[in-house]
VEXDRENVEX-472382 format. One record per residue: residue in one letter; x, y, z of N, C-alpha, C, O in turn. Coordinates in nm, 2 decimals. Each point is the difference from the previous one (the first is absolute). Last residue first. Example, Ala and Ser with C-alpha at 12.3 -4.5 7.8 and 13.67 -1.06 7.14 Angstrom:
residues 2
<atom rest="S" n_u="1.28" n_v="-0.22" n_w="0.71" ca_u="0.09" ca_v="0.11" ca_w="0.00" c_u="-0.08" c_v="0.11" c_w="0.08" o_u="0.05" o_v="0.11" o_w="0.01"/>
<atom rest="A" n_u="-0.02" n_v="-0.68" n_w="-0.02" ca_u="-0.09" ca_v="0.12" ca_w="0.00" c_u="0.09" c_v="0.12" c_w="0.00" o_u="0.10" o_v="0.00" o_w="0.07"/>
//
This chain:
residues 101
<atom rest="E" n_u="-1.39" n_v="1.94" n_w="0.10" ca_u="0.08" ca_v="0.12" ca_w="0.01" c_u="-0.08" c_v="0.11" c_w="0.07" o_u="0.05" o_v="0.11" o_w="0.01"/>
<atom rest="E" n_u="-0.05" n_v="-0.67" n_w="0.05" ca_u="-0.08" ca_v="0.12" ca_w="-0.05" c_u="0.08" c_v="0.12" c_w="0.02" o_u="0.07" o_v="0.03" o_w="0.10"/>
<atom rest="V" n_u="0.08" n_v="-0.56" n_w="-0.17" ca_u="0.01" ca_v="0.12" ca_w="0.08" c_u="-0.07" c_v="0.12" c_w="-0.06" o_u="0.02" o_v="0.03" o_w="-0.12"/>
<atom rest="L" n_u="0.04" n_v="-0.47" n_w="-0.08" ca_u="-0.12" ca_v="0.02" ca_w="0.08" c_u="0.01" c_v="0.12" c_w="0.09" o_u="-0.11" o_v="0.03" o_w="0.06"/>
<atom rest="S" n_u="0.47" n_v="-0.19" n_w="-0.35" ca_u="-0.11" ca_v="0.04" ca_w="-0.09" c_u="-0.13" c_v="0.02" c_w="0.08" o_u="-0.10" o_v="0.05" o_w="-0.05"/>
<atom rest="E" n_u="0.49" n_v="-0.19" n_w="0.28" ca_u="0.02" ca_v="0.14" ca_w="-0.05" c_u="-0.12" c_v="0.04" c_w="-0.09" o_u="-0.04" o_v="0.11" o_w="0.00"/>
<atom rest="L" n_u="0.06" n_v="-0.55" n_w="0.15" ca_u="-0.04" ca_v="0.09" ca_w="0.11" c_u="0.01" c_v="0.14" c_w="-0.05" o_u="-0.08" o_v="0.09" o_w="0.03"/>
<atom rest="W" n_u="0.25" n_v="-0.42" n_w="-0.31" ca_u="-0.15" ca_v="0.00" ca_w="0.00" c_u="-0.05" c_v="0.09" c_w="0.11" o_u="-0.10" o_v="0.07" o_w="-0.03"/>
<atom rest="A" n_u="0.56" n_v="-0.11" n_w="0.01" ca_u="-0.05" ca_v="0.07" ca_w="-0.12" c_u="-0.15" c_v="0.00" c_w="-0.01" o_u="-0.06" o_v="0.10" o_w="-0.03"/>
<atom rest="L" n_u="0.27" n_v="-0.35" n_w="0.37" ca_u="0.01" ca_v="0.14" ca_w="0.02" c_u="-0.05" c_v="0.08" c_w="-0.11" o_u="-0.07" o_v="0.10" o_w="0.02"/>
<atom rest="S" n_u="0.08" n_v="-0.56" n_w="-0.07" ca_u="-0.10" ca_v="0.03" ca_w="0.10" c_u="0.01" c_v="0.15" c_w="0.03" o_u="-0.11" o_v="0.07" o_w="0.00"/>
<atom rest="I" n_u="0.44" n_v="-0.24" n_w="-0.26" ca_u="-0.12" ca_v="0.00" ca_w="-0.08" c_u="-0.12" c_v="0.04" c_w="0.09" o_u="-0.09" o_v="0.07" o_w="-0.04"/>
<atom rest="A" n_u="0.51" n_v="-0.12" n_w="0.24" ca_u="0.00" ca_v="0.12" ca_w="-0.08" c_u="-0.13" c_v="0.00" c_w="-0.09" o_u="-0.05" o_v="0.11" o_w="-0.02"/>
<atom rest="A" n_u="0.12" n_v="-0.49" n_w="0.30" ca_u="-0.02" ca_v="0.12" ca_w="0.08" c_u="-0.01" c_v="0.13" c_w="-0.09" o_u="-0.08" o_v="0.09" o_w="0.03"/>
<atom rest="V" n_u="0.19" n_v="-0.50" n_w="-0.24" ca_u="-0.13" ca_v="0.00" ca_w="0.05" c_u="-0.04" c_v="0.12" c_w="0.08" o_u="-0.10" o_v="0.06" o_w="-0.02"/>
<atom rest="Q" n_u="0.55" n_v="-0.10" n_w="-0.11" ca_u="-0.09" ca_v="0.03" ca_w="-0.12" c_u="-0.15" c_v="-0.01" c_w="0.04" o_u="-0.08" o_v="0.09" o_w="-0.04"/>
<atom rest="V" n_u="0.40" n_v="-0.22" n_w="0.36" ca_u="0.01" ca_v="0.15" ca_w="-0.02" c_u="-0.09" c_v="0.04" c_w="-0.12" o_u="-0.07" o_v="0.10" o_w="0.01"/>
<atom rest="L" n_u="0.12" n_v="-0.56" n_w="0.08" ca_u="-0.09" ca_v="0.07" ca_w="0.10" c_u="0.01" c_v="0.15" c_w="-0.01" o_u="-0.10" o_v="0.07" o_w="0.02"/>
<atom rest="E" n_u="0.37" n_v="-0.32" n_w="-0.31" ca_u="-0.14" ca_v="-0.02" ca_w="-0.03" c_u="-0.09" c_v="0.06" c_w="0.10" o_u="-0.10" o_v="0.06" o_w="-0.04"/>
<atom rest="K" n_u="0.56" n_v="-0.05" n_w="0.12" ca_u="-0.03" ca_v="0.08" ca_w="-0.12" c_u="-0.14" c_v="-0.01" c_w="-0.03" o_u="-0.07" o_v="0.10" o_w="-0.03"/>
<atom rest="R" n_u="0.23" n_v="-0.38" n_w="0.38" ca_u="-0.01" ca_v="0.14" ca_w="0.04" c_u="-0.04" c_v="0.09" c_w="-0.12" o_u="-0.08" o_v="0.09" o_w="0.01"/>
<atom rest="L" n_u="0.17" n_v="-0.54" n_w="-0.11" ca_u="-0.13" ca_v="0.02" ca_w="0.08" c_u="-0.02" c_v="0.14" c_w="0.04" o_u="-0.10" o_v="0.06" o_w="-0.01"/>
<atom rest="A" n_u="0.51" n_v="-0.16" n_w="-0.18" ca_u="-0.10" ca_v="-0.01" ca_w="-0.10" c_u="-0.14" c_v="0.02" c_w="0.06" o_u="-0.09" o_v="0.07" o_w="-0.05"/>
<atom rest="Q" n_u="0.46" n_v="-0.11" n_w="0.33" ca_u="0.00" ca_v="0.13" ca_w="-0.07" c_u="-0.11" c_v="0.01" c_w="-0.10" o_u="-0.06" o_v="0.10" o_w="-0.02"/>
<atom rest="W" n_u="0.13" n_v="-0.50" n_w="0.26" ca_u="-0.07" ca_v="0.10" ca_w="0.08" c_u="0.00" c_v="0.13" c_w="-0.07" o_u="-0.09" o_v="0.08" o_w="0.02"/>
<atom rest="S" n_u="0.14" n_v="-0.54" n_w="-0.31" ca_u="0.07" ca_v="0.10" ca_w="0.09" c_u="-0.09" c_v="0.09" c_w="0.07" o_u="-0.11" o_v="0.03" o_w="-0.05"/>
<atom rest="Q" n_u="0.05" n_v="-0.37" n_w="-0.33" ca_u="0.04" ca_v="-0.06" ca_w="0.12" c_u="0.08" c_v="0.09" c_w="0.09" o_u="0.09" o_v="-0.05" o_w="0.06"/>
<atom rest="D" n_u="-0.31" n_v="0.12" n_w="-0.51" ca_u="0.14" ca_v="0.03" ca_w="0.03" c_u="0.05" c_v="-0.07" c_w="0.13" o_u="0.12" o_v="-0.01" o_w="0.02"/>
<atom rest="G" n_u="-0.53" n_v="-0.19" n_w="-0.34" ca_u="0.03" ca_v="0.12" ca_w="0.07" c_u="0.15" c_v="0.02" c_w="0.03" o_u="0.08" o_v="-0.09" o_w="-0.05"/>
<atom rest="D" n_u="-0.31" n_v="-0.30" n_w="-0.17" ca_u="0.00" ca_v="0.12" ca_w="-0.08" c_u="0.02" c_v="0.13" c_w="0.07" o_u="0.00" o_v="0.11" o_w="-0.06"/>
<atom rest="T" n_u="-0.06" n_v="-0.58" n_w="0.22" ca_u="0.13" ca_v="0.02" ca_w="-0.04" c_u="0.01" c_v="0.13" c_w="-0.09" o_u="0.11" o_v="0.03" o_w="-0.05"/>
<atom rest="V" n_u="-0.43" n_v="-0.25" n_w="0.49" ca_u="0.00" ca_v="0.03" ca_w="-0.14" c_u="0.15" c_v="0.04" c_w="-0.04" o_u="0.08" o_v="0.04" o_w="0.09"/>
<atom rest="L" n_u="-0.15" n_v="-0.18" n_w="0.35" ca_u="-0.12" ca_v="-0.06" ca_w="-0.06" c_u="-0.02" c_v="0.03" c_w="-0.15" o_u="-0.08" o_v="-0.07" o_w="-0.07"/>
<atom rest="G" n_u="0.40" n_v="0.22" n_w="0.43" ca_u="0.05" ca_v="-0.11" ca_w="-0.08" c_u="-0.12" c_v="-0.07" c_w="-0.07" o_u="0.02" o_v="-0.11" o_w="-0.05"/>
<atom rest="E" n_u="0.00" n_v="0.52" n_w="0.35" ca_u="-0.03" ca_v="-0.13" ca_w="0.06" c_u="0.04" c_v="-0.12" c_w="-0.08" o_u="-0.01" o_v="-0.12" o_w="0.04"/>
<atom rest="I" n_u="0.06" n_v="0.55" n_w="-0.22" ca_u="0.09" ca_v="0.00" ca_w="0.12" c_u="-0.03" c_v="-0.14" c_w="0.07" o_u="0.10" o_v="-0.06" o_w="0.06"/>
<atom rest="S" n_u="-0.38" n_v="0.15" n_w="-0.42" ca_u="0.14" ca_v="-0.02" ca_w="-0.04" c_u="0.10" c_v="-0.02" c_w="0.11" o_u="0.08" o_v="-0.08" o_w="0.01"/>
<atom rest="L" n_u="-0.53" n_v="0.21" n_w="0.08" ca_u="0.01" ca_v="-0.14" ca_w="-0.04" c_u="0.14" c_v="-0.04" c_w="-0.05" o_u="0.04" o_v="-0.11" o_w="0.02"/>
<atom rest="L" n_u="-0.12" n_v="0.56" n_w="0.07" ca_u="-0.01" ca_v="-0.08" ca_w="0.13" c_u="0.01" c_v="-0.14" c_w="-0.03" o_u="0.08" o_v="-0.08" o_w="0.07"/>
<atom rest="E" n_u="-0.10" n_v="0.37" n_w="-0.44" ca_u="0.13" ca_v="0.01" ca_w="0.07" c_u="0.00" c_v="-0.08" c_w="0.13" o_u="0.10" o_v="-0.07" o_w="0.03"/>
<atom rest="R" n_u="-0.50" n_v="0.10" n_w="-0.27" ca_u="0.10" ca_v="-0.08" ca_w="-0.07" c_u="0.13" c_v="0.00" c_w="0.06" o_u="0.07" o_v="-0.10" o_w="0.01"/>
<atom rest="A" n_u="-0.41" n_v="0.37" n_w="0.17" ca_u="-0.03" ca_v="-0.14" ca_w="0.03" c_u="0.11" c_v="-0.09" c_w="-0.07" o_u="0.04" o_v="-0.09" o_w="0.05"/>
<atom rest="V" n_u="-0.03" n_v="0.55" n_w="-0.15" ca_u="0.04" ca_v="-0.02" ca_w="0.14" c_u="-0.02" c_v="-0.15" c_w="0.04" o_u="0.09" o_v="-0.06" o_w="0.05"/>
<atom rest="E" n_u="-0.26" n_v="0.20" n_w="-0.46" ca_u="0.14" ca_v="-0.01" ca_w="-0.01" c_u="0.07" c_v="-0.02" c_w="0.14" o_u="0.10" o_v="-0.06" o_w="0.02"/>
<atom rest="G" n_u="-0.57" n_v="0.13" n_w="-0.05" ca_u="0.04" ca_v="-0.13" ca_w="-0.05" c_u="0.15" c_v="-0.02" c_w="-0.01" o_u="0.05" o_v="-0.11" o_w="0.02"/>
<atom rest="I" n_u="-0.22" n_v="0.53" n_w="0.09" ca_u="-0.01" ca_v="-0.09" ca_w="0.11" c_u="0.03" c_v="-0.15" c_w="-0.04" o_u="0.07" o_v="-0.07" o_w="0.08"/>
<atom rest="E" n_u="-0.09" n_v="0.39" n_w="-0.42" ca_u="0.12" ca_v="0.02" ca_w="0.08" c_u="0.00" c_v="-0.09" c_w="0.13" o_u="0.10" o_v="-0.05" o_w="0.04"/>
<atom rest="E" n_u="-0.49" n_v="0.06" n_w="-0.31" ca_u="0.11" ca_v="-0.06" ca_w="-0.08" c_u="0.13" c_v="0.01" c_w="0.08" o_u="0.08" o_v="-0.10" o_w="0.00"/>
<atom rest="T" n_u="-0.45" n_v="0.31" n_w="0.18" ca_u="-0.01" ca_v="-0.14" ca_w="0.02" c_u="0.11" c_v="-0.07" c_w="-0.08" o_u="0.06" o_v="-0.10" o_w="0.05"/>
<atom rest="L" n_u="-0.12" n_v="0.56" n_w="-0.10" ca_u="0.05" ca_v="-0.03" ca_w="0.13" c_u="0.01" c_v="-0.15" c_w="0.02" o_u="0.10" o_v="-0.05" o_w="0.06"/>
<atom rest="I" n_u="-0.29" n_v="0.20" n_w="-0.46" ca_u="0.14" ca_v="0.03" ca_w="0.00" c_u="0.06" c_v="-0.03" c_w="0.14" o_u="0.11" o_v="-0.07" o_w="0.00"/>
<atom rest="A" n_u="-0.57" n_v="0.02" n_w="-0.04" ca_u="0.07" ca_v="-0.10" ca_w="-0.08" c_u="0.15" c_v="0.02" c_w="-0.01" o_u="0.07" o_v="-0.09" o_w="0.01"/>
<atom rest="F" n_u="-0.34" n_v="0.42" n_w="0.20" ca_u="0.00" ca_v="-0.12" ca_w="0.08" c_u="0.07" c_v="-0.12" c_w="-0.07" o_u="0.08" o_v="-0.07" o_w="0.06"/>
<atom rest="K" n_u="-0.16" n_v="0.47" n_w="-0.29" ca_u="0.10" ca_v="0.02" ca_w="0.10" c_u="0.02" c_v="-0.12" c_w="0.09" o_u="0.11" o_v="-0.04" o_w="0.03"/>
<atom rest="L" n_u="-0.45" n_v="0.03" n_w="-0.35" ca_u="0.13" ca_v="0.00" ca_w="-0.06" c_u="0.11" c_v="0.02" c_w="0.10" o_u="0.10" o_v="-0.07" o_w="-0.01"/>
<atom rest="A" n_u="-0.54" n_v="0.12" n_w="0.16" ca_u="0.02" ca_v="-0.14" ca_w="-0.04" c_u="0.14" c_v="-0.02" c_w="-0.06" o_u="0.07" o_v="-0.10" o_w="0.03"/>
<atom rest="P" n_u="-0.23" n_v="0.54" n_w="0.08" ca_u="0.04" ca_v="-0.08" ca_w="0.12" c_u="0.03" c_v="-0.15" c_w="-0.04" o_u="0.10" o_v="-0.05" o_w="0.06"/>
<atom rest="S" n_u="-0.04" n_v="0.41" n_w="-0.45" ca_u="-0.11" ca_v="-0.06" ca_w="0.08" c_u="0.05" c_v="-0.07" c_w="0.12" o_u="0.12" o_v="-0.05" o_w="0.00"/>
<atom rest="L" n_u="0.15" n_v="0.47" n_w="-0.18" ca_u="-0.03" ca_v="-0.13" ca_w="-0.05" c_u="-0.12" c_v="-0.06" c_w="0.08" o_u="-0.02" o_v="0.05" o_w="0.11"/>
<atom rest="N" n_u="0.33" n_v="0.40" n_w="-0.15" ca_u="-0.14" ca_v="-0.02" ca_w="0.01" c_u="-0.04" c_v="-0.13" c_w="-0.07" o_u="-0.04" o_v="0.00" o_w="-0.12"/>
<atom rest="D" n_u="0.53" n_v="0.07" n_w="0.36" ca_u="-0.08" ca_v="0.06" ca_w="-0.11" c_u="-0.15" c_v="-0.04" c_w="0.02" o_u="-0.03" o_v="-0.08" o_w="0.08"/>
<atom rest="A" n_u="0.39" n_v="-0.08" n_w="0.20" ca_u="-0.03" ca_v="0.13" ca_w="0.03" c_u="-0.09" c_v="0.07" c_w="-0.10" o_u="-0.06" o_v="0.10" o_w="0.03"/>
<atom rest="C" n_u="0.25" n_v="-0.54" n_w="-0.08" ca_u="-0.12" ca_v="0.00" ca_w="0.07" c_u="-0.04" c_v="0.14" c_w="0.06" o_u="-0.10" o_v="0.01" o_w="0.06"/>
<atom rest="T" n_u="0.38" n_v="-0.03" n_w="-0.52" ca_u="0.02" ca_v="-0.06" ca_w="0.14" c_u="-0.13" c_v="0.00" c_w="0.07" o_u="-0.10" o_v="0.06" o_w="-0.05"/>
<atom rest="Y" n_u="0.25" n_v="-0.07" n_w="-0.51" ca_u="-0.06" ca_v="0.06" ca_w="0.11" c_u="0.05" c_v="-0.06" c_w="0.13" o_u="0.07" o_v="-0.10" o_w="0.01"/>
<atom rest="R" n_u="0.12" n_v="-0.01" n_w="-0.42" ca_u="-0.11" ca_v="0.08" ca_w="-0.06" c_u="-0.07" c_v="0.08" c_w="0.11" o_u="-0.05" o_v="0.11" o_w="-0.02"/>
<atom rest="F" n_u="0.58" n_v="-0.28" n_w="0.00" ca_u="-0.13" ca_v="-0.03" ca_w="0.06" c_u="-0.11" c_v="0.09" c_w="-0.07" o_u="0.03" o_v="0.12" o_w="-0.02"/>
<atom rest="R" n_u="0.39" n_v="-0.06" n_w="-0.15" ca_u="0.01" ca_v="-0.15" ca_w="0.03" c_u="-0.12" c_v="-0.05" c_w="0.07" o_u="-0.04" o_v="-0.12" o_w="-0.02"/>
<atom rest="G" n_u="0.15" n_v="0.59" n_w="-0.12" ca_u="-0.09" ca_v="-0.08" ca_w="-0.09" c_u="0.02" c_v="-0.15" c_w="0.03" o_u="-0.06" o_v="-0.08" o_w="-0.08"/>
<atom rest="A" n_u="0.25" n_v="0.47" n_w="0.32" ca_u="0.08" ca_v="-0.05" ca_w="-0.11" c_u="-0.08" c_v="-0.08" c_w="-0.10" o_u="0.06" o_v="-0.05" o_w="-0.10"/>
<atom rest="A" n_u="-0.26" n_v="0.21" n_w="0.49" ca_u="0.04" ca_v="0.12" ca_w="-0.07" c_u="0.08" c_v="-0.04" c_w="-0.13" o_u="0.00" o_v="0.07" o_w="-0.10"/>
<atom rest="K" n_u="-0.13" n_v="-0.41" n_w="0.41" ca_u="-0.11" ca_v="0.06" ca_w="-0.07" c_u="0.04" c_v="0.11" c_w="-0.09" o_u="-0.05" o_v="0.01" o_w="-0.11"/>
<atom rest="H" n_u="0.37" n_v="-0.18" n_w="0.39" ca_u="-0.03" ca_v="-0.10" ca_w="-0.11" c_u="-0.12" c_v="0.05" c_w="-0.08" o_u="0.00" o_v="-0.01" o_w="-0.12"/>
<atom rest="S" n_u="0.11" n_v="0.25" n_w="0.50" ca_u="0.10" ca_v="0.03" ca_w="-0.10" c_u="-0.02" c_v="-0.10" c_w="-0.12" o_u="0.02" o_v="0.04" o_w="-0.12"/>
<atom rest="E" n_u="-0.29" n_v="-0.09" n_w="0.50" ca_u="-0.04" ca_v="0.12" ca_w="-0.07" c_u="0.11" c_v="0.03" c_w="-0.11" o_u="-0.04" o_v="0.05" o_w="-0.11"/>
<atom rest="Q" n_u="0.12" n_v="-0.42" n_w="0.39" ca_u="-0.12" ca_v="-0.02" ca_w="-0.08" c_u="-0.04" c_v="0.12" c_w="-0.08" o_u="-0.03" o_v="-0.01" o_w="-0.12"/>
<atom rest="H" n_u="0.39" n_v="0.05" n_w="0.42" ca_u="0.03" ca_v="-0.08" ca_w="-0.11" c_u="-0.12" c_v="-0.03" c_w="-0.09" o_u="0.01" o_v="0.00" o_w="-0.12"/>
<atom rest="Q" n_u="-0.08" n_v="0.23" n_w="0.52" ca_u="0.07" ca_v="0.08" ca_w="-0.10" c_u="0.04" c_v="-0.07" c_w="-0.12" o_u="-0.01" o_v="0.05" o_w="-0.11"/>
<atom rest="R" n_u="-0.17" n_v="-0.30" n_w="0.46" ca_u="-0.10" ca_v="0.09" ca_w="-0.06" c_u="0.06" c_v="0.09" c_w="-0.10" o_u="-0.06" o_v="0.02" o_w="-0.11"/>
<atom rest="E" n_u="0.35" n_v="-0.28" n_w="0.35" ca_u="-0.07" ca_v="-0.08" ca_w="-0.09" c_u="-0.11" c_v="0.08" c_w="-0.07" o_u="-0.02" o_v="-0.02" o_w="-0.12"/>
<atom rest="L" n_u="0.26" n_v="0.22" n_w="0.47" ca_u="0.08" ca_v="-0.02" ca_w="-0.12" c_u="-0.06" c_v="-0.08" c_w="-0.11" o_u="0.01" o_v="0.03" o_w="-0.12"/>
<atom rest="E" n_u="-0.23" n_v="0.01" n_w="0.54" ca_u="0.00" ca_v="0.13" ca_w="-0.07" c_u="0.08" c_v="-0.01" c_w="-0.13" o_u="-0.03" o_v="0.05" o_w="-0.10"/>
<atom rest="I" n_u="0.04" n_v="-0.42" n_w="0.38" ca_u="-0.13" ca_v="0.01" ca_w="-0.06" c_u="-0.01" c_v="0.13" c_w="-0.08" o_u="-0.05" o_v="0.00" o_w="-0.11"/>
<atom rest="L" n_u="0.43" n_v="-0.08" n_w="0.37" ca_u="0.00" ca_v="-0.09" ca_w="-0.11" c_u="-0.13" c_v="0.01" c_w="-0.08" o_u="0.00" o_v="0.00" o_w="-0.12"/>
<atom rest="N" n_u="0.04" n_v="0.25" n_w="0.52" ca_u="0.08" ca_v="0.05" ca_w="-0.11" c_u="0.00" c_v="-0.09" c_w="-0.12" o_u="0.00" o_v="0.05" o_w="-0.11"/>
<atom rest="I" n_u="-0.21" n_v="-0.20" n_w="0.49" ca_u="-0.08" ca_v="0.11" ca_w="-0.06" c_u="0.08" c_v="0.06" c_w="-0.11" o_u="-0.06" o_v="0.04" o_w="-0.11"/>
<atom rest="A" n_u="0.28" n_v="-0.36" n_w="0.37" ca_u="-0.11" ca_v="-0.06" ca_w="-0.08" c_u="-0.08" c_v="0.11" c_w="-0.08" o_u="-0.03" o_v="-0.02" o_w="-0.11"/>
<atom rest="Y" n_u="0.36" n_v="0.17" n_w="0.42" ca_u="0.06" ca_v="-0.07" ca_w="-0.12" c_u="-0.10" c_v="-0.06" c_w="-0.09" o_u="0.00" o_v="0.02" o_w="-0.12"/>
<atom rest="R" n_u="-0.15" n_v="0.16" n_w="0.52" ca_u="0.04" ca_v="0.11" ca_w="-0.09" c_u="0.07" c_v="-0.06" c_w="-0.12" o_u="-0.03" o_v="0.05" o_w="-0.11"/>
<atom rest="R" n_u="-0.08" n_v="-0.35" n_w="0.45" ca_u="-0.12" ca_v="0.05" ca_w="-0.06" c_u="0.03" c_v="0.11" c_w="-0.10" o_u="-0.05" o_v="0.01" o_w="-0.11"/>
<atom rest="R" n_u="0.40" n_v="-0.19" n_w="0.37" ca_u="-0.05" ca_v="-0.10" ca_w="-0.10" c_u="-0.12" c_v="0.05" c_w="-0.07" o_u="-0.02" o_v="-0.01" o_w="-0.13"/>
<atom rest="V" n_u="0.18" n_v="0.28" n_w="0.48" ca_u="0.10" ca_v="0.00" ca_w="-0.12" c_u="-0.05" c_v="-0.10" c_w="-0.10" o_u="0.00" o_v="0.03" o_w="-0.12"/>
<atom rest="E" n_u="-0.25" n_v="-0.02" n_w="0.51" ca_u="-0.02" ca_v="0.12" ca_w="-0.07" c_u="0.10" c_v="0.01" c_w="-0.12" o_u="-0.04" o_v="0.04" o_w="-0.11"/>
<atom rest="I" n_u="0.09" n_v="-0.40" n_w="0.41" ca_u="-0.13" ca_v="-0.01" ca_w="-0.07" c_u="-0.02" c_v="0.12" c_w="-0.09" o_u="-0.04" o_v="-0.01" o_w="-0.12"/>
<atom rest="T" n_u="0.41" n_v="0.02" n_w="0.40" ca_u="0.02" ca_v="-0.10" ca_w="-0.10" c_u="-0.13" c_v="-0.01" c_w="-0.09" o_u="0.01" o_v="-0.01" o_w="-0.12"/>
<atom rest="T" n_u="-0.04" n_v="0.28" n_w="0.51" ca_u="0.09" ca_v="0.06" ca_w="-0.11" c_u="0.02" c_v="-0.09" c_w="-0.11" o_u="-0.01" o_v="0.04" o_w="-0.12"/>
<atom rest="T" n_u="-0.22" n_v="-0.20" n_w="0.50" ca_u="-0.08" ca_v="0.09" ca_w="-0.08" c_u="0.08" c_v="0.06" c_w="-0.11" o_u="-0.05" o_v="0.02" o_w="-0.11"/>
<atom rest="T" n_u="0.23" n_v="-0.48" n_w="0.26" ca_u="-0.02" ca_v="0.12" ca_w="0.07" c_u="-0.09" c_v="0.09" c_w="-0.09" o_u="-0.02" o_v="-0.03" o_w="-0.12"/>
<atom rest="Y" n_u="0.02" n_v="-0.52" n_w="0.12" ca_u="0.06" ca_v="0.12" ca_w="-0.07" c_u="-0.04" c_v="0.12" c_w="0.09" o_u="-0.10" o_v="0.01" o_w="0.06"/>
<atom rest="G" n_u="0.17" n_v="-0.52" n_w="0.14" ca_u="-0.09" ca_v="0.09" ca_w="-0.07" c_u="0.07" c_v="0.11" c_w="-0.07" o_u="0.12" o_v="0.03" o_w="0.03"/>
<atom rest="M" n_u="-0.01" n_v="-0.56" n_w="0.13" ca_u="0.06" ca_v="0.13" ca_w="-0.01" c_u="-0.09" c_v="0.09" c_w="-0.08" o_u="-0.03" o_v="-0.02" o_w="-0.12"/>
//
């Protein structure tokens, strides 16, 4: 059973909305002093990559948890989705820093 174009579009809009909300969350944490910076700031590419890689590691941990291979994750698809949204939001922030005005 395949998805209709409308279903795909709805899912895509939902995913993009989650990513945008996470970006707003990152910026509000920065404004409140909880984060020193985001990947949208003027950081070295190596530091941005390290931040992104750390989040990708959390995706891996959640996948291993779902598979029952580690016990320190949430073992849920919701936790995996949250980590994937964070990876996408960090990637988006990095892209924002590369957009020429």
